[in-house]
CHARMM internal coordinates of N, CA and C (Angstrom, degrees):
IC EDIT
DIST 1 N 1 CA 1.4413
DIST 1 CA 1 C 1.5313
ANGL 1 N 1 CA 1 C 108.67
DIST 1 C 2 N 1.3208
ANGL 1 CA 1 C 2 N 115.06
DIHE 1 N 1 CA 1 C 2 N 135.59
DIST 2 N 2 CA 1.4623
ANGL 1 C 2 N 2 CA 120.41
DIHE 1 CA 1 C 2 N 2 CA -177.44
DIST 2 CA 2 C 1.5231
ANGL 2 N 2 CA 2 C 111.39
DIHE 1 C 2 N 2 CA 2 C -81.77
DIST 2 C 3 N 1.3102
ANGL 2 CA 2 C 3 N 115.31
DIHE 2 N 2 CA 2 C 3 N 156.33
DIST 3 N 3 CA 1.4679
ANGL 2 C 3 N 3 CA 120.59
DIHE 2 CA 2 C 3 N 3 CA 175.71
DIST 3 CA 3 C 1.5235
ANGL 3 N 3 CA 3 C 108.98
DIHE 2 C 3 N 3 CA 3 C -63.94
DIST 3 C 4 N 1.3105
ANGL 3 CA 3 C 4 N 116.54
DIHE 3 N 3 CA 3 C 4 N 148.81
DIST 4 N 4 CA 1.4568
ANGL 3 C 4 N 4 CA 120.86
DIHE 3 CA 3 C 4 N 4 CA 178.96
DIST 4 CA 4 C 1.5244
ANGL 4 N 4 CA 4 C 109.48
DIHE 3 C 4 N 4 CA 4 C -106.34
DIST 4 C 5 N 1.3169
ANGL 4 CA 4 C 5 N 114.26
DIHE 4 N 4 CA 4 C 5 N 85.17
DIST 5 N 5 CA 1.4639
ANGL 4 C 5 N 5 CA 121.10
DIHE 4 CA 4 C 5 N 5 CA -179.61
DIST 5 CA 5 C 1.5295
ANGL 5 N 5 CA 5 C 110.49
DIHE 4 C 5 N 5 CA 5 C -71.50
DIST 5 C 6 N 1.3390
ANGL 5 CA 5 C 6 N 117.41
DIHE 5 N 5 CA 5 C 6 N -29.04
DIST 6 N 6 CA 1.4703
ANGL 5 C 6 N 6 CA 121.09
DIHE 5 CA 5 C 6 N 6 CA -177.37
DIST 6 CA 6 C 1.5269
ANGL 6 N 6 CA 6 C 111.69
DIHE 5 C 6 N 6 CA 6 C -59.86
DIST 6 C 7 N 1.3222
ANGL 6 CA 6 C 7 N 117.24
DIHE 6 N 6 CA 6 C 7 N -39.16
DIST 7 N 7 CA 1.4691
ANGL 6 C 7 N 7 CA 119.41
DIHE 6 CA 6 C 7 N 7 CA 179.03
DIST 7 CA 7 C 1.5201
ANGL 7 N 7 CA 7 C 109.72
DIHE 6 C 7 N 7 CA 7 C -67.50
DIST 7 C 8 N 1.3161
ANGL 7 CA 7 C 8 N 116.72
DIHE 7 N 7 CA 7 C 8 N -42.77
DIST 8 N 8 CA 1.4621
ANGL 7 C 8 N 8 CA 120.62
DIHE 7 CA 7 C 8 N 8 CA 179.82
DIST 8 CA 8 C 1.5312
ANGL 8 N 8 CA 8 C 110.70
DIHE 7 C 8 N 8 CA 8 C -61.06
DIST 8 C 9 N 1.3294
ANGL 8 CA 8 C 9 N 116.83
DIHE 8 N 8 CA 8 C 9 N -42.64
DIST 9 N 9 CA 1.4634
ANGL 8 C 9 N 9 CA 121.61
DIHE 8 CA 8 C 9 N 9 CA 179.41
DIST 9 CA 9 C 1.5283
ANGL 9 N 9 CA 9 C 110.31
DIHE 8 C 9 N 9 CA 9 C -65.55
DIST 9 C 10 N 1.3416
ANGL 9 CA 9 C 10 N 116.79
DIHE 9 N 9 CA 9 C 10 N -46.51
DIST 10 N 10 CA 1.4648
ANGL 9 C 10 N 10 CA 120.72
DIHE 9 CA 9 C 10 N 10 CA -179.78
DIST 10 CA 10 C 1.5272
ANGL 10 N 10 CA 10 C 110.87
DIHE 9 C 10 N 10 CA 10 C -62.83
DIST 10 C 11 N 1.3145
ANGL 10 CA 10 C 11 N 115.81
DIHE 10 N 10 CA 10 C 11 N -37.14
DIST 11 N 11 CA 1.4663
ANGL 10 C 11 N 11 CA 121.24
DIHE 10 CA 10 C 11 N 11 CA 177.85
DIST 11 CA 11 C 1.5264
ANGL 11 N 11 CA 11 C 109.90
DIHE 10 C 11 N 11 CA 11 C -64.36
DIST 11 C 12 N 1.3225
ANGL 11 CA 11 C 12 N 115.91
DIHE 11 N 11 CA 11 C 12 N -44.29
DIST 12 N 12 CA 1.4714
ANGL 11 C 12 N 12 CA 120.99
DIHE 11 CA 11 C 12 N 12 CA 179.79
DIST 12 CA 12 C 1.5297
ANGL 12 N 12 CA 12 C 110.93
DIHE 11 C 12 N 12 CA 12 C -64.16
DIST 12 C 13 N 1.3349
ANGL 12 CA 12 C 13 N 116.83
DIHE 12 N 12 CA 12 C 13 N -38.21
DIST 13 N 13 CA 1.4634
ANGL 12 C 13 N 13 CA 120.37
DIHE 12 CA 12 C 13 N 13 CA 178.55
DIST 13 CA 13 C 1.5263
ANGL 13 N 13 CA 13 C 111.54
DIHE 12 C 13 N 13 CA 13 C -60.94
DIST 13 C 14 N 1.3132
ANGL 13 CA 13 C 14 N 116.80
DIHE 13 N 13 CA 13 C 14 N -31.17
DIST 14 N 14 CA 1.4633
ANGL 13 C 14 N 14 CA 122.05
DIHE 13 CA 13 C 14 N 14 CA 178.64
DIST 14 CA 14 C 1.5231
ANGL 14 N 14 CA 14 C 111.80
DIHE 13 C 14 N 14 CA 14 C -94.48
DIST 14 C 15 N 1.3361
ANGL 14 CA 14 C 15 N 116.26
DIHE 14 N 14 CA 14 C 15 N 3.51
DIST 15 N 15 CA 1.4605
ANGL 14 C 15 N 15 CA 122.69
DIHE 14 CA 14 C 15 N 15 CA -179.35
DIST 15 CA 15 C 1.5292
ANGL 15 N 15 CA 15 C 110.93
DIHE 14 C 15 N 15 CA 15 C 55.55
DIST 15 C 16 N 1.3431
ANGL 15 CA 15 C 16 N 115.44
DIHE 15 N 15 CA 15 C 16 N 46.09
DIST 16 N 16 CA 1.4646
ANGL 15 C 16 N 16 CA 121.66
DIHE 15 CA 15 C 16 N 16 CA 179.99
DIST 16 CA 16 C 1.5195
ANGL 16 N 16 CA 16 C 110.40
DIHE 15 C 16 N 16 CA 16 C -109.48
DIST 16 C 17 N 1.3021
ANGL 16 CA 16 C 17 N 115.70
DIHE 16 N 16 CA 16 C 17 N 141.36
DIST 17 N 17 CA 1.4612
ANGL 16 C 17 N 17 CA 120.61
DIHE 16 CA 16 C 17 N 17 CA 172.34
DIST 17 CA 17 C 1.5271
ANGL 17 N 17 CA 17 C 108.50
DIHE 16 C 17 N 17 CA 17 C -84.43
DIST 17 C 18 N 1.3260
ANGL 17 CA 17 C 18 N 115.45
DIHE 17 N 17 CA 17 C 18 N 167.02
DIST 18 N 18 CA 1.4585
ANGL 17 C 18 N 18 CA 119.36
DIHE 17 CA 17 C 18 N 18 CA 174.07
DIST 18 CA 18 C 1.5270
ANGL 18 N 18 CA 18 C 109.65
DIHE 17 C 18 N 18 CA 18 C -58.82
DIST 18 C 19 N 1.3240
ANGL 18 CA 18 C 19 N 116.42
DIHE 18 N 18 CA 18 C 19 N -39.87
DIST 19 N 19 CA 1.4657
ANGL 18 C 19 N 19 CA 121.08
DIHE 18 CA 18 C 19 N 19 CA -179.32
DIST 19 CA 19 C 1.5241
ANGL 19 N 19 CA 19 C 110.89
DIHE 18 C 19 N 19 CA 19 C -62.70
DIST 19 C 20 N 1.3240
ANGL 19 CA 19 C 20 N 117.21
DIHE 19 N 19 CA 19 C 20 N -43.78
DIST 20 N 20 CA 1.4693
ANGL 19 C 20 N 20 CA 120.57
DIHE 19 CA 19 C 20 N 20 CA -179.41
DIST 20 CA 20 C 1.5276
ANGL 20 N 20 CA 20 C 111.10
DIHE 19 C 20 N 20 CA 20 C -64.22
DIST 20 C 21 N 1.3245
ANGL 20 CA 20 C 21 N 116.80
DIHE 20 N 20 CA 20 C 21 N -42.71
DIST 21 N 21 CA 1.4621
ANGL 20 C 21 N 21 CA 120.43
DIHE 20 CA 20 C 21 N 21 CA 177.87
DIST 21 CA 21 C 1.5261
ANGL 21 N 21 CA 21 C 110.06
DIHE 20 C 21 N 21 CA 21 C -64.27
DIST 21 C 22 N 1.3095
ANGL 21 CA 21 C 22 N 116.18
DIHE 21 N 21 CA 21 C 22 N -43.94
DIST 22 N 22 CA 1.4621
ANGL 21 C 22 N 22 CA 120.75
DIHE 21 CA 21 C 22 N 22 CA 179.92
DIST 22 CA 22 C 1.5327
ANGL 22 N 22 CA 22 C 110.92
DIHE 21 C 22 N 22 CA 22 C -59.05
DIST 22 C 23 N 1.3108
ANGL 22 CA 22 C 23 N 116.38
DIHE 22 N 22 CA 22 C 23 N -45.58
DIST 23 N 23 CA 1.4652
ANGL 22 C 23 N 23 CA 120.36
DIHE 22 CA 22 C 23 N 23 CA 179.49
DIST 23 CA 23 C 1.5280
ANGL 23 N 23 CA 23 C 111.14
DIHE 22 C 23 N 23 CA 23 C -63.36
DIST 23 C 24 N 1.3219
ANGL 23 CA 23 C 24 N 116.54
DIHE 23 N 23 CA 23 C 24 N -38.37
DIST 24 N 24 CA 1.4679
ANGL 23 C 24 N 24 CA 121.07
DIHE 23 CA 23 C 24 N 24 CA -178.63
DIST 24 CA 24 C 1.5302
ANGL 24 N 24 CA 24 C 112.46
DIHE 23 C 24 N 24 CA 24 C -66.88
DIST 24 C 25 N 1.3302
ANGL 24 CA 24 C 25 N 116.93
DIHE 24 N 24 CA 24 C 25 N -29.74
DIST 25 N 25 CA 1.4705
ANGL 24 C 25 N 25 CA 120.06
DIHE 24 CA 24 C 25 N 25 CA -178.17
DIST 25 CA 25 C 1.5195
ANGL 25 N 25 CA 25 C 113.10
DIHE 24 C 25 N 25 CA 25 C -106.21
DIST 25 C 26 N 1.3232
ANGL 25 CA 25 C 26 N 117.35
DIHE 25 N 25 CA 25 C 26 N -2.41
DIST 26 N 26 CA 1.4589
ANGL 25 C 26 N 26 CA 120.94
DIHE 25 CA 25 C 26 N 26 CA 174.48
DIST 26 CA 26 C 1.5158
ANGL 26 N 26 CA 26 C 116.66
DIHE 25 C 26 N 26 CA 26 C 81.49
DIST 26 C 27 N 1.3287
ANGL 26 CA 26 C 27 N 116.47
DIHE 26 N 26 CA 26 C 27 N 33.64
DIST 27 N 27 CA 1.4675
ANGL 26 C 27 N 27 CA 120.90
DIHE 26 CA 26 C 27 N 27 CA 175.40
DIST 27 CA 27 C 1.5299
ANGL 27 N 27 CA 27 C 108.88
DIHE 26 C 27 N 27 CA 27 C -130.08
DIST 27 C 28 N 1.3221
ANGL 27 CA 27 C 28 N 116.61
DIHE 27 N 27 CA 27 C 28 N 178.56
DIST 28 N 28 CA 1.4610
ANGL 27 C 28 N 28 CA 120.46
DIHE 27 CA 27 C 28 N 28 CA 178.23
DIST 28 CA 28 C 1.5284
ANGL 28 N 28 CA 28 C 111.03
DIHE 27 C 28 N 28 CA 28 C -83.26
DIST 28 C 29 N 1.3230
ANGL 28 CA 28 C 29 N 115.22
DIHE 28 N 28 CA 28 C 29 N 159.08
DIST 29 N 29 CA 1.4683
ANGL 28 C 29 N 29 CA 120.03
DIHE 28 CA 28 C 29 N 29 CA 175.41
DIST 29 CA 29 C 1.5121
ANGL 29 N 29 CA 29 C 109.91
DIHE 28 C 29 N 29 CA 29 C -59.85
DIST 29 C 30 N 1.3281
ANGL 29 CA 29 C 30 N 116.81
DIHE 29 N 29 CA 29 C 30 N -35.30
DIST 30 N 30 CA 1.4597
ANGL 29 C 30 N 30 CA 121.16
DIHE 29 CA 29 C 30 N 30 CA -179.63
DIST 30 CA 30 C 1.5264
ANGL 30 N 30 CA 30 C 111.10
DIHE 29 C 30 N 30 CA 30 C -63.28
DIST 30 C 31 N 1.3241
ANGL 30 CA 30 C 31 N 117.18
DIHE 30 N 30 CA 30 C 31 N -34.39
DIST 31 N 31 CA 1.4666
ANGL 30 C 31 N 31 CA 120.48
DIHE 30 CA 30 C 31 N 31 CA 177.79
DIST 31 CA 31 C 1.5207
ANGL 31 N 31 CA 31 C 110.33
DIHE 30 C 31 N 31 CA 31 C -65.35
DIST 31 C 32 N 1.3254
ANGL 31 CA 31 C 32 N 117.33
DIHE 31 N 31 CA 31 C 32 N -44.94
DIST 32 N 32 CA 1.4712
ANGL 31 C 32 N 32 CA 120.66
DIHE 31 CA 31 C 32 N 32 CA 178.25
DIST 32 CA 32 C 1.5225
ANGL 32 N 32 CA 32 C 109.77
DIHE 31 C 32 N 32 CA 32 C -62.33
DIST 32 C 33 N 1.3209
ANGL 32 CA 32 C 33 N 117.32
DIHE 32 N 32 CA 32 C 33 N -42.78
DIST 33 N 33 CA 1.4620
ANGL 32 C 33 N 33 CA 120.81
DIHE 32 CA 32 C 33 N 33 CA 177.79
DIST 33 CA 33 C 1.5245
ANGL 33 N 33 CA 33 C 110.56
DIHE 32 C 33 N 33 CA 33 C -60.17
DIST 33 C 34 N 1.3243
ANGL 33 CA 33 C 34 N 117.57
DIHE 33 N 33 CA 33 C 34 N -44.25
DIST 34 N 34 CA 1.4644
ANGL 33 C 34 N 34 CA 121.63
DIHE 33 CA 33 C 34 N 34 CA -179.22
DIST 34 CA 34 C 1.5304
ANGL 34 N 34 CA 34 C 110.96
DIHE 33 C 34 N 34 CA 34 C -63.89
DIST 34 C 35 N 1.3339
ANGL 34 CA 34 C 35 N 117.42
DIHE 34 N 34 CA 34 C 35 N -38.29
DIST 35 N 35 CA 1.4650
ANGL 34 C 35 N 35 CA 120.74
DIHE 34 CA 34 C 35 N 35 CA 176.87
DIST 35 CA 35 C 1.5183
ANGL 35 N 35 CA 35 C 109.78
DIHE 34 C 35 N 35 CA 35 C -63.86
DIST 35 C 36 N 1.3217
ANGL 35 CA 35 C 36 N 117.31
DIHE 35 N 35 CA 35 C 36 N -47.42
DIST 36 N 36 CA 1.4674
ANGL 35 C 36 N 36 CA 121.43
DIHE 35 CA 35 C 36 N 36 CA -179.83
DIST 36 CA 36 C 1.5309
ANGL 36 N 36 CA 36 C 111.59
DIHE 35 C 36 N 36 CA 36 C -62.71
DIST 36 C 37 N 1.3128
ANGL 36 CA 36 C 37 N 117.26
DIHE 36 N 36 CA 36 C 37 N -34.20
DIST 37 N 37 CA 1.4673
ANGL 36 C 37 N 37 CA 121.46
DIHE 36 CA 36 C 37 N 37 CA -179.25
DIST 37 CA 37 C 1.5276
ANGL 37 N 37 CA 37 C 112.40
DIHE 36 C 37 N 37 CA 37 C -82.32
DIST 37 C 38 N 1.3324
ANGL 37 CA 37 C 38 N 117.13
DIHE 37 N 37 CA 37 C 38 N -7.57
DIST 38 N 38 CA 1.4539
ANGL 37 C 38 N 38 CA 120.96
DIHE 37 CA 37 C 38 N 38 CA -179.23
DIST 38 CA 38 C 1.5184
ANGL 38 N 38 CA 38 C 112.75
DIHE 37 C 38 N 38 CA 38 C 78.73
DIST 38 C 39 N 1.3186
ANGL 38 CA 38 C 39 N 116.61
DIHE 38 N 38 CA 38 C 39 N 22.25
DIST 39 N 39 CA 1.4675
ANGL 38 C 39 N 39 CA 121.55
DIHE 38 CA 38 C 39 N 39 CA -178.22
DIST 39 CA 39 C 1.5241
ANGL 39 N 39 CA 39 C 112.53
DIHE 38 C 39 N 39 CA 39 C -100.48
DIST 39 C 40 N 1.3287
ANGL 39 CA 39 C 40 N 117.22
DIHE 39 N 39 CA 39 C 40 N -4.55
DIST 40 N 40 CA 1.4626
ANGL 39 C 40 N 40 CA 121.33
DIHE 39 CA 39 C 40 N 40 CA -177.86
DIST 40 CA 40 C 1.5144
ANGL 40 N 40 CA 40 C 108.81
DIHE 39 C 40 N 40 CA 40 C -143.68
DIST 40 C 41 N 1.3331
ANGL 40 CA 40 C 41 N 116.00
DIHE 40 N 40 CA 40 C 41 N 131.98
DIST 41 N 41 CA 1.4497
ANGL 40 C 41 N 41 CA 122.08
DIHE 40 CA 40 C 41 N 41 CA 178.74
DIST 41 CA 41 C 1.5306
ANGL 41 N 41 CA 41 C 107.99
DIHE 40 C 41 N 41 CA 41 C -100.42
DIST 41 C 42 N 1.3319
ANGL 41 CA 41 C 42 N 117.61
DIHE 41 N 41 CA 41 C 42 N 105.69
DIST 42 N 42 CA 1.4599
ANGL 41 C 42 N 42 CA 120.18
DIHE 41 CA 41 C 42 N 42 CA -174.79
DIST 42 CA 42 C 1.5278
ANGL 42 N 42 CA 42 C 112.71
DIHE 41 C 42 N 42 CA 42 C -72.01
DIST 42 C 43 N 1.3220
ANGL 42 CA 42 C 43 N 115.85
DIHE 42 N 42 CA 42 C 43 N 157.13
DIST 43 N 43 CA 1.4620
ANGL 42 C 43 N 43 CA 121.18
DIHE 42 CA 42 C 43 N 43 CA 175.28
DIST 43 CA 43 C 1.5222
ANGL 43 N 43 CA 43 C 108.71
DIHE 42 C 43 N 43 CA 43 C -68.90
DIST 43 C 44 N 1.3246
ANGL 43 CA 43 C 44 N 116.16
DIHE 43 N 43 CA 43 C 44 N 161.82
DIST 44 N 44 CA 1.4617
ANGL 43 C 44 N 44 CA 119.46
DIHE 43 CA 43 C 44 N 44 CA 177.59
DIST 44 CA 44 C 1.5196
ANGL 44 N 44 CA 44 C 110.83
DIHE 43 C 44 N 44 CA 44 C -62.52
DIST 44 C 45 N 1.3262
ANGL 44 CA 44 C 45 N 116.83
DIHE 44 N 44 CA 44 C 45 N -33.91
DIST 45 N 45 CA 1.4655
ANGL 44 C 45 N 45 CA 120.84
DIHE 44 CA 44 C 45 N 45 CA 177.92
DIST 45 CA 45 C 1.5317
ANGL 45 N 45 CA 45 C 110.62
DIHE 44 C 45 N 45 CA 45 C -61.83
DIST 45 C 46 N 1.3211
ANGL 45 CA 45 C 46 N 117.06
DIHE 45 N 45 CA 45 C 46 N -44.18
DIST 46 N 46 CA 1.4617
ANGL 45 C 46 N 46 CA 120.84
DIHE 45 CA 45 C 46 N 46 CA 178.26
DIST 46 CA 46 C 1.5192
ANGL 46 N 46 CA 46 C 110.71
DIHE 45 C 46 N 46 CA 46 C -68.58
DIST 46 C 47 N 1.3230
ANGL 46 CA 46 C 47 N 117.42
DIHE 46 N 46 CA 46 C 47 N -39.90
DIST 47 N 47 CA 1.4717
ANGL 46 C 47 N 47 CA 120.86
DIHE 46 CA 46 C 47 N 47 CA 177.18
DIST 47 CA 47 C 1.5229
ANGL 47 N 47 CA 47 C 110.30
DIHE 46 C 47 N 47 CA 47 C -57.50
DIST 47 C 48 N 1.3270
ANGL 47 CA 47 C 48 N 116.20
DIHE 47 N 47 CA 47 C 48 N -46.10
DIST 48 N 48 CA 1.4657
ANGL 47 C 48 N 48 CA 120.32
DIHE 47 CA 47 C 48 N 48 CA -179.20
DIST 48 CA 48 C 1.5239
ANGL 48 N 48 CA 48 C 111.25
DIHE 47 C 48 N 48 CA 48 C -64.61
DIST 48 C 49 N 1.3214
ANGL 48 CA 48 C 49 N 117.24
DIHE 48 N 48 CA 48 C 49 N -38.68
DIST 49 N 49 CA 1.4658
ANGL 48 C 49 N 49 CA 120.58
DIHE 48 CA 48 C 49 N 49 CA 178.67
DIST 49 CA 49 C 1.5290
ANGL 49 N 49 CA 49 C 110.56
DIHE 48 C 49 N 49 CA 49 C -64.13
DIST 49 C 50 N 1.3231
ANGL 49 CA 49 C 50 N 116.62
DIHE 49 N 49 CA 49 C 50 N -43.67
DIST 50 N 50 CA 1.4745
ANGL 49 C 50 N 50 CA 120.89
DIHE 49 CA 49 C 50 N 50 CA 178.18
DIST 50 CA 50 C 1.5217
ANGL 50 N 50 CA 50 C 109.71
DIHE 49 C 50 N 50 CA 50 C -61.08
DIST 50 C 51 N 1.3179
ANGL 50 CA 50 C 51 N 117.03
DIHE 50 N 50 CA 50 C 51 N -44.56
DIST 51 N 51 CA 1.4649
ANGL 50 C 51 N 51 CA 121.36
DIHE 50 CA 50 C 51 N 51 CA 179.84
DIST 51 CA 51 C 1.5327
ANGL 51 N 51 CA 51 C 110.95
DIHE 50 C 51 N 51 CA 51 C -60.93
DIST 51 C 52 N 1.3112
ANGL 51 CA 51 C 52 N 116.03
DIHE 51 N 51 CA 51 C 52 N -43.92
DIST 52 N 52 CA 1.4709
ANGL 51 C 52 N 52 CA 121.15
DIHE 51 CA 51 C 52 N 52 CA -179.14
DIST 52 CA 52 C 1.5354
ANGL 52 N 52 CA 52 C 110.27
DIHE 51 C 52 N 52 CA 52 C -60.24
DIST 52 C 53 N 1.3233
ANGL 52 CA 52 C 53 N 116.56
DIHE 52 N 52 CA 52 C 53 N -47.46
DIST 53 N 53 CA 1.4677
ANGL 52 C 53 N 53 CA 121.00
DIHE 52 CA 52 C 53 N 53 CA -178.09
DIST 53 CA 53 C 1.5292
ANGL 53 N 53 CA 53 C 111.11
DIHE 52 C 53 N 53 CA 53 C -65.88
DIST 53 C 54 N 1.3334
ANGL 53 CA 53 C 54 N 116.73
DIHE 53 N 53 CA 53 C 54 N -39.44
DIST 54 N 54 CA 1.4657
ANGL 53 C 54 N 54 CA 120.10
DIHE 53 CA 53 C 54 N 54 CA -176.85
DIST 54 CA 54 C 1.5312
ANGL 54 N 54 CA 54 C 113.17
DIHE 53 C 54 N 54 CA 54 C -88.35
DIST 54 C 55 N 1.3326
ANGL 54 CA 54 C 55 N 117.26
DIHE 54 N 54 CA 54 C 55 N -4.85
DIST 55 N 55 CA 1.4677
ANGL 54 C 55 N 55 CA 120.25
DIHE 54 CA 54 C 55 N 55 CA 178.19
DIST 55 CA 55 C 1.5129
ANGL 55 N 55 CA 55 C 112.86
DIHE 54 C 55 N 55 CA 55 C 68.93
DIST 55 C 56 N 1.3185
ANGL 55 CA 55 C 56 N 116.50
DIHE 55 N 55 CA 55 C 56 N 35.82
DIST 56 N 56 CA 1.4683
ANGL 55 C 56 N 56 CA 121.85
DIHE 55 CA 55 C 56 N 56 CA -178.58
DIST 56 CA 56 C 1.5177
ANGL 56 N 56 CA 56 C 109.41
DIHE 55 C 56 N 56 CA 56 C -126.08
DIST 56 C 57 N 1.3379
ANGL 56 CA 56 C 57 N 116.27
DIHE 56 N 56 CA 56 C 57 N 165.63
DIST 57 N 57 CA 1.4674
ANGL 56 C 57 N 57 CA 120.99
DIHE 56 CA 56 C 57 N 57 CA 176.59
DIST 57 CA 57 C 1.5257
ANGL 57 N 57 CA 57 C 109.88
DIHE 56 C 57 N 57 CA 57 C -91.91
DIST 57 C 58 N 1.3253
ANGL 57 CA 57 C 58 N 116.06
DIHE 57 N 57 CA 57 C 58 N 166.28
DIST 58 N 58 CA 1.4615
ANGL 57 C 58 N 58 CA 120.41
DIHE 57 CA 57 C 58 N 58 CA 175.39
DIST 58 CA 58 C 1.5245
ANGL 58 N 58 CA 58 C 110.08
DIHE 57 C 58 N 58 CA 58 C -57.77
DIST 58 C 59 N 1.3390
ANGL 58 CA 58 C 59 N 116.31
DIHE 58 N 58 CA 58 C 59 N -42.56
DIST 59 N 59 CA 1.4674
ANGL 58 C 59 N 59 CA 119.80
DIHE 58 CA 58 C 59 N 59 CA 179.12
DIST 59 CA 59 C 1.5250
ANGL 59 N 59 CA 59 C 111.43
DIHE 58 C 59 N 59 CA 59 C -61.12
DIST 59 C 60 N 1.3326
ANGL 59 CA 59 C 60 N 116.76
DIHE 59 N 59 CA 59 C 60 N -40.06
DIST 60 N 60 CA 1.4698
ANGL 59 C 60 N 60 CA 120.48
DIHE 59 CA 59 C 60 N 60 CA -179.80
DIST 60 CA 60 C 1.5263
ANGL 60 N 60 CA 60 C 111.86
DIHE 59 C 60 N 60 CA 60 C -58.89
DIST 60 C 61 N 1.3272
ANGL 60 CA 60 C 61 N 116.17
DIHE 60 N 60 CA 60 C 61 N -42.09
DIST 61 N 61 CA 1.4590
ANGL 60 C 61 N 61 CA 119.65
DIHE 60 CA 60 C 61 N 61 CA -170.96
DIST 61 CA 61 C 1.5248
ANGL 61 N 61 CA 61 C 115.40
DIHE 60 C 61 N 61 CA 61 C -102.23
DIST 61 C 62 N 1.3326
ANGL 61 CA 61 C 62 N 117.61
DIHE 61 N 61 CA 61 C 62 N -25.01
DIST 62 N 62 CA 1.4632
ANGL 61 C 62 N 62 CA 117.93
DIHE 61 CA 61 C 62 N 62 CA -171.45
DIST 62 CA 62 C 1.5224
ANGL 62 N 62 CA 62 C 115.43
DIHE 61 C 62 N 62 CA 62 C -124.27
DIST 62 C 63 N 1.3296
ANGL 62 CA 62 C 63 N 118.19
DIHE 62 N 62 CA 62 C 63 N -1.48
DIST 63 N 63 CA 1.4590
ANGL 62 C 63 N 63 CA 120.06
DIHE 62 CA 62 C 63 N 63 CA 179.44
DIST 63 CA 63 C 1.5209
ANGL 63 N 63 CA 63 C 109.73
DIHE 62 C 63 N 63 CA 63 C -72.01
DIST 63 C 64 N 1.3219
ANGL 63 CA 63 C 64 N 115.84
DIHE 63 N 63 CA 63 C 64 N 132.33
DIST 64 N 64 CA 1.4669
ANGL 63 C 64 N 64 CA 120.50
DIHE 63 CA 63 C 64 N 64 CA 178.20
DIST 64 CA 64 C 1.5159
ANGL 64 N 64 CA 64 C 108.80
DIHE 63 C 64 N 64 CA 64 C -107.37
DIST 64 C 65 N 1.3058
ANGL 64 CA 64 C 65 N 116.93
DIHE 64 N 64 CA 64 C 65 N 115.50
DIST 65 N 65 CA 1.4622
ANGL 64 C 65 N 65 CA 122.58
DIHE 64 CA 64 C 65 N 65 CA -179.10
DIST 65 CA 65 C 1.5100
ANGL 65 N 65 CA 65 C 112.98
DIHE 64 C 65 N 65 CA 65 C -55.14
DIST 65 C 66 N 1.3410
ANGL 65 CA 65 C 66 N 117.16
DIHE 65 N 65 CA 65 C 66 N -37.72
DIST 66 N 66 CA 1.4554
ANGL 65 C 66 N 66 CA 121.08
DIHE 65 CA 65 C 66 N 66 CA -176.03
DIST 66 CA 66 C 1.5277
ANGL 66 N 66 CA 66 C 112.64
DIHE 65 C 66 N 66 CA 66 C -65.10
DIST 66 C 67 N 1.3390
ANGL 66 CA 66 C 67 N 117.83
DIHE 66 N 66 CA 66 C 67 N -18.27
DIST 67 N 67 CA 1.4599
ANGL 66 C 67 N 67 CA 120.70
DIHE 66 CA 66 C 67 N 67 CA 179.06
DIST 67 CA 67 C 1.5212
ANGL 67 N 67 CA 67 C 110.82
DIHE 66 C 67 N 67 CA 67 C -64.18
DIST 67 C 68 N 1.3309
ANGL 67 CA 67 C 68 N 117.49
DIHE 67 N 67 CA 67 C 68 N -34.81
DIST 68 N 68 CA 1.4546
ANGL 67 C 68 N 68 CA 120.95
DIHE 67 CA 67 C 68 N 68 CA 179.34
DIST 68 CA 68 C 1.5183
ANGL 68 N 68 CA 68 C 111.95
DIHE 67 C 68 N 68 CA 68 C -59.88
DIST 68 C 69 N 1.2977
ANGL 68 CA 68 C 69 N 116.97
DIHE 68 N 68 CA 68 C 69 N -35.89
DIST 69 N 69 CA 1.4458
ANGL 68 C 69 N 69 CA 121.33
DIHE 68 CA 68 C 69 N 69 CA -176.79
DIST 69 CA 69 C 1.5324
ANGL 69 N 69 CA 69 C 112.58
DIHE 68 C 69 N 69 CA 69 C -71.64
DIST 69 C 70 N 1.3327
ANGL 69 CA 69 C 70 N 116.67
DIHE 69 N 69 CA 69 C 70 N -21.90
DIST 70 N 70 CA 1.4554
ANGL 69 C 70 N 70 CA 120.64
DIHE 69 CA 69 C 70 N 70 CA -177.86
DIST 70 CA 70 C 1.5131
ANGL 70 N 70 CA 70 C 113.45
DIHE 69 C 70 N 70 CA 70 C -83.11
DIST 70 C 71 N 1.3442
ANGL 70 CA 70 C 71 N 118.07
DIHE 70 N 70 CA 70 C 71 N -8.41
DIST 71 N 71 CA 1.4634
ANGL 70 C 71 N 71 CA 120.97
DIHE 70 CA 70 C 71 N 71 CA -177.40
DIST 71 CA 71 C 1.4957
ANGL 71 N 71 CA 71 C 111.97
DIHE 70 C 71 N 71 CA 71 C -105.33
END
COOR INIT
IC SEED 1 N 1 CA 1 C
IC BUILD
């Protein structure tokens, strides 16, 4: 699983820490860190919550370009 730089960038644009994002979506800071590092695949419910808080779409934060090449 690839690192999720898009979440880190979107978080920085809103001047949010991992802890603040985690609290806003109801998970631990470690979970947000694991998502950003590509070590945890979040549920669609969590993905949608992250998108809502960061003001981004699912495509903005979770689309993987390399998936297009596999089809």
